[in-house]
N, C-alpha and C positions, 0 to 999 in steps of 0.2 A: 765738435764731431769730425773725425777724419774722413777722408774720401772713401776708404774701404767700407766703413760702416754705412755711409750714405748709399753707396752702390749696392750693398747687401739688402738694405731696407727697400730700395727702389725695386730690386729684383723680386723681393718677397711680395710687394704690393702688386706687381704685374702678374704674379702667379695666383695670388689670392683673389684678385678682382674678377676674373672669369668664373672662378668657383662660386663666388657670392651671387652672381647674376645668372648662373646656369639654371635653365628651366627644369622643372620637375618632369621626369619621364613617366607618362601615364600609361599603364598597361590596360588591356581591355577589361580586366577584372576591376582595376581601380576606377575606370570610367563608369562601369555598371554600378558598382557599390556606391559611388558618390552620387550618381543620378538617382538611384533608388532612395537615397536619404535627402536629396535636395530639390528634385524636380517639382515644380509648383503644381502642375497638373496632377501628379501623383499624390502630393500632399492634400489637395482638395478632395480627392477620393477618400482619403483617410478621415477628413472632416465629415464627409457624408456618412461614412461608416459610424463615426461617433454619434452623429445625430440620430441615425437609425437605432443605435443601441439605446439611446435615451428613450425613444418611443417604445421600445420593447420593455424597458424597465418600468415605464409609466403604466403600460397596459397590464403588467403583472400586479402593480400596486393597486390598480383599479378593481381587482378581484376582492380586495379587503373592504370591510365596512368603512364608510366615511363618517367622520365625527367632527362636529363644529360647536363652538361655544359662542354665545352672543349676549349682549347686554344693551339695554336702552335706558338712558337717563333723560328725563324731561322735566321742564319747569313750565307750569301753566299759569295764565293770568286771566281771571274772569271778573271784570270790574262791575258788571251789571246783574249779578246774581241776586235774586230776591232775598231780602234779609230774613234770616231765620229758617230758610228752606234750602236744603242741600239738593244736590243733583239726584240723589237716590229717593227723594220724596220724604225724607224724615226731617222733622223739625229740630233745629239745633239753636243753641243760644247765640252762636256767632258762626260765621262762615269765613274761612281764609280765602281772600281773593287770589292770593298767590300760593300755589302749592306745588309739591315735588313728587314725582313718581319714579320708581326704579324697577326694571324687569331683568331677570337673569335666567338663562336657559342653556342647556347642553342637549344637542340633538344628534342622533345617529341614523344612518340609512344603509341598507344592505340589499343588494340584488340577489335574491335566492336563485332565480332561474329566468333566463331570457332566451331560451332556445339555444344555449351554449354560444351565443354571439360573443360574449365577453371572453370566454376561453379560446374560441377560434381566433379572436382578434389578437390574443397573446401569441398564438402560433404564427399568425400572419406577420406580426411585427418582428418575430424572431427570424422568419424567412427573409424579411426585408433587410435585417441587419446582416444576414449571411450573404444576401445579394450584393450589398454594398462592399463586403469583403471580396467577393468574386470580381466585382467591377474593378476594385483596386488591383487585384492580381492580373486582370486582363490588361489594364493600363501598364503595369510593370513589365509584362511580357512584350507588349508592343514597343515599349521604350527600349528594352534590351535588343530587340530586333533592329530598331533604327540605329542604335549605337554601333552594333556589330557591322552593319552595312557601311556606315560612315567610316568606321575604323579601317575596314579593308580598303575602302576608296582612298584613304590617306596613305596606306601602305603602298598601294598601286601607284598613286601619283608621285609619291616620294621616290620610288624606284624609277619611275619615268623621268624624273629630273636627272638621275644619274645617266640614263641612256642618252638623253639629249646633251648632257655635258660631254660624254664620250664622243658623240657625233660632232659637237662643236670643236673639240680638240683636233679631231681628224680634219675638219674643214679649215681650221686655222693653219694646220700644217700644209694642207694643199694650197692655201692662199700664199703662204710664205714661199713654197716651192714655185708657185706661179710667178711671183715677183722676181725670183732669180732667173726663171726662164725668159721673162720679158727683157731683163737686162742683157741676156746673151742672144736675144732675137729669136728664140724658139717658140714664143707665144705672143699673141697680140694683146693689146690693151682690152679689147672686147672680151676675150676669153678670161683674162684676169678679173674683169668686172663680174663675170658670172661666178667665179670662185669667191669673190668678195660678197656677192649676193647670197651665196650658199652659206657662208660663214655667218652673215647677218641673220639669215632665216633660222639657223640653228640657235643663235643667241636669243632670238625672239621666242623660239620654242621653249627654251629654258625658263624665260620670264613667264611664259604662259603656264608651264607646268608648276612653277612655284606659286603662281597666283591660284591655281586649282587647289593646291595643298592648303593654302591659307584660307580659302573659302570653305573647304571641307572641315578644317579645324574650327572655323567660326561657327559652322552649323553644329559641330559636336559640343562646343562650349555652350551654345544655346540650350541644348538638351540637358547639359549638366548644370544649367543656371549659373554659370560663371560670368561675372560682370566686371571683374577686376582687369587691369591692364597688364598684369603680370604675364611673363612669357609662358606660352602653353605649347607643350610638345608631347608626342606619344612615344612609347617604347617601340622600337622596331624589332620585332622577333625575327628569328632566323627561319625564313620560309624556304622549304626545299621543294624540289620537283616532285618528290614522293608524296607530299601533302596534297598536291593537285591530282595525283594519280591513284589515290586510295580507292577502294571499292565503294561505289555509290550505293547508299542504303536502298533496300527494296521499297518501291513506292507504296504498295499496299500495306506493308508493315508500318511505315511511317504514318499513314493515314489512320490505321486502326489504333495506334498508340496515341495519336493526337486527339482522336475522339474521346479517349479516356482521360487524357492529361490536360487538355486545353480548358481554361476556366470559362470560355465563352459558352461551351455546351453544358457545363454545370449551371451556368446562369440561366439557360433556357429551361433546364429541368426544375430549377428553383421557381421560375416564373409559372410553370405548369402547376406546381404545388401551391403557389399563392392563388392561382386561379381557382383551384378546387376549394380552397378556404373561402374565397370571395363568394362562390356559389352557395356554400353552406351559410355564410353570414347573411346573404341576401334572402335565402329561404326562411331564415329565422324571423324575418319581418312579419310572417303570417302567424307566428306562434305567440301565445300569451307571455306576459312578463309578470313575474311574482316578486314582490319586494317587501321588505319589513322595515319599519321605522320605530323609533322610540326616543324618549327624552325625559329630562327632568327640568322643572322650572319653578321659580319663586319670584316674589315681588315685595316692594315696600312703598309706602307713601307718607308724606308729611301730614296728611289729613287724619291719620290714625295716631292716637295718643300712645299706643304701645311702642316699646323700644324696637330698634332695628333687628336685633337678634330674634325677638319674639315674632315680629312680623314675618321674617324670612322663614321661620319654623312653621307658623300657622298657614302661610301661603304656599308652602312647598307641595308640589304635585309631581307624580310620575305617570307617564302615559306611553302607550305603544300600540302598534297595529300592523296588520298585514294588508297589502294592497295587490290587486290583480288587475292588469290592464290587458284587454282582449281587443286586437284590431278587427274591426268589422268591415270597413270599406276604406281602402288606402289609395284610391285613384290609380290603380295599376302600378304602383311604385315597385313592389316586390317583383312582380313578373318582369317588368322592364329591366331591373337590375340583374335578375337571373339570366335573361336572354342576352343582355350585353356581355355578361361574364362568359357565356357559352360562345358568343361570337369572338370574344377576345382569345378564348382557348384555341379556336381554329386559326386565328392570326398568329399565335405563338407557334403552333405546329408548322405553319408555313415558314415562319422565320427560322425554325429549326432546319427544315429542308434546304432553305436558302443558305444558311450558314454551312451546312454540310457540303453543298455544292461549291461554295466559295473556298472552303478549306481544301477540298479535293483539287480544285483548279490551282490553288496556290502551291500545294505540294507537287502536283504534276508539273507545274511550270519550273519549280526549283529542280525537279528530277530531270526534266528535259534539258534545262540549261546546264546542269552538272555534267550529264553525259555528252552533250554537244561540246561544252567547253573542254572536256578532257580530250575528245577527238581533235578539236582545234589546236589544243596545246601540243599534242604529239606532232601534228602536221606543221604547226608554226615553229616548233623547235628544230625540226629538220630543215625547214625553209630558212630559218635564221642562220643556222650553221652553213648552209649552202650560200646564202647571200654574203656572209662574212668572208668565206673562202673566195667567192667571186670578186668581192670588193678589194680584197688584199691583192689579188692578181691584177685587177684593173689599176690599182694604185702604183704597183711596180711597173706596169706597162706604160702608165701615164708618165712616170718619171723618166722612162727611157724614150718617150716620144712616140710610142706605138699606139696609144689610145688618145682620142681627143677629149675635150672638156665635156662635151655632151654625154659621151659614154661614161665618163667618170661620175658626173652628177646623177645620171640614171642609176648607176650602181650604188651610189651613196643613198639615194632616195629609197631604193629597194631594200637596202640593209636596214635603214631606220624604220621603215614600215614593217619589216619582218620582225625586228626586235620588239616593236610596240605591240604587234599582234601576239607574239609569244607571251609578253608580259601581261597583256590584258586577259588572254585565255587562261593563264596560270592563276591569276588572282580571282577571276570569276569562277573558276572551277573550285578553288578553295572556299570561296564565299558560299556558293550554292550547296556544296557538300555539307558544310557546317550548318547551313540553314536547315537542311534535312535532318541533321542530328538534333538540332535545337527543337524542331517540331516533334521529333520522336521522344526525346528525353525531357523536354520541358524546361531546359536551362542551357546556358552557354558555358 
């Protein structure tokens, strides 16, 4: 293999290697879709839903008659039976000390009426299955909200890294300039040490910002149930200033829409409906229960000289009946159950009011934060531009020896703080505005 071919293959490997190890860029939609399919807490709610559905199907089947078949086969040994006298009092020539009996029956039972307890139980179990579905939807919404918050935190922290890197490059240039000034006697070693300290502080800030991004990504991976050591990174969308300055949705409109859309409130309505059925089921305890039963049976024995078929035929019987059970004294059981259900209803209504208060407070907080962050962003943007202009002038004056190191560091600190404030206000405004839209529309 000649040298040109070797060089070409080496170049190809160098280009292909980074592509093979490049981390997948997760968009916000990718994160949400993956979490909805893989989050363990959400999967457990699906199992609860499946269990509730089984209870519903079982209660429906309980409305049908029950049917069971049974048989009993026995062998008996009576060693001290009086000779010639059988157990039924008849004289026989001989008695078998060992004999065999067989019994066969098919029985059915059907509840005709029990105060509609069984039908109400079907409705109750159906509501329980619906409640499990609503609980799953509630968990899914909370999961989406957590993912969105972490996603925006990663975006903010990632851009903060770039701000700190720009600050670091500026500090590095100042340090190099300071070394030159020390050589020509225009700066003391003490002043140079301050420039070095500034550069080191900016380097520390970069490391800290990168650590924050890694921590937020770790939390996001936990929500997504990702446990592999593969590289994980998110897609960085193009965020504009206009996204932070769009009109903030009206608070009352968001609240009214959330009351209709949020599954938490549908869950409470479901609980009230279940409570009504529990009261009806409890009151049915005072009513009679009417049931019907019937069956067929036959038997055979070795003590009968007839054949098996003839015995089964001659011993065949059919029976049936209707039973009525009337509760007379039940030790206050029904009244206690009804009263407890009424108390539970009051508790559910209080939970509803509490949920409404919490929802309003949450939406109000997002609204206040969004409007405040917008105002802060506008002010921070002006402050950042002013601080940049001031620092540029200070840098030029510092190079000319017109400004000292303290003034330069102060200007640098002001610029970094202004940029960070602008960045934070921008992303918090975007986050809170989108959270308001999320509560209004029910999806991200």
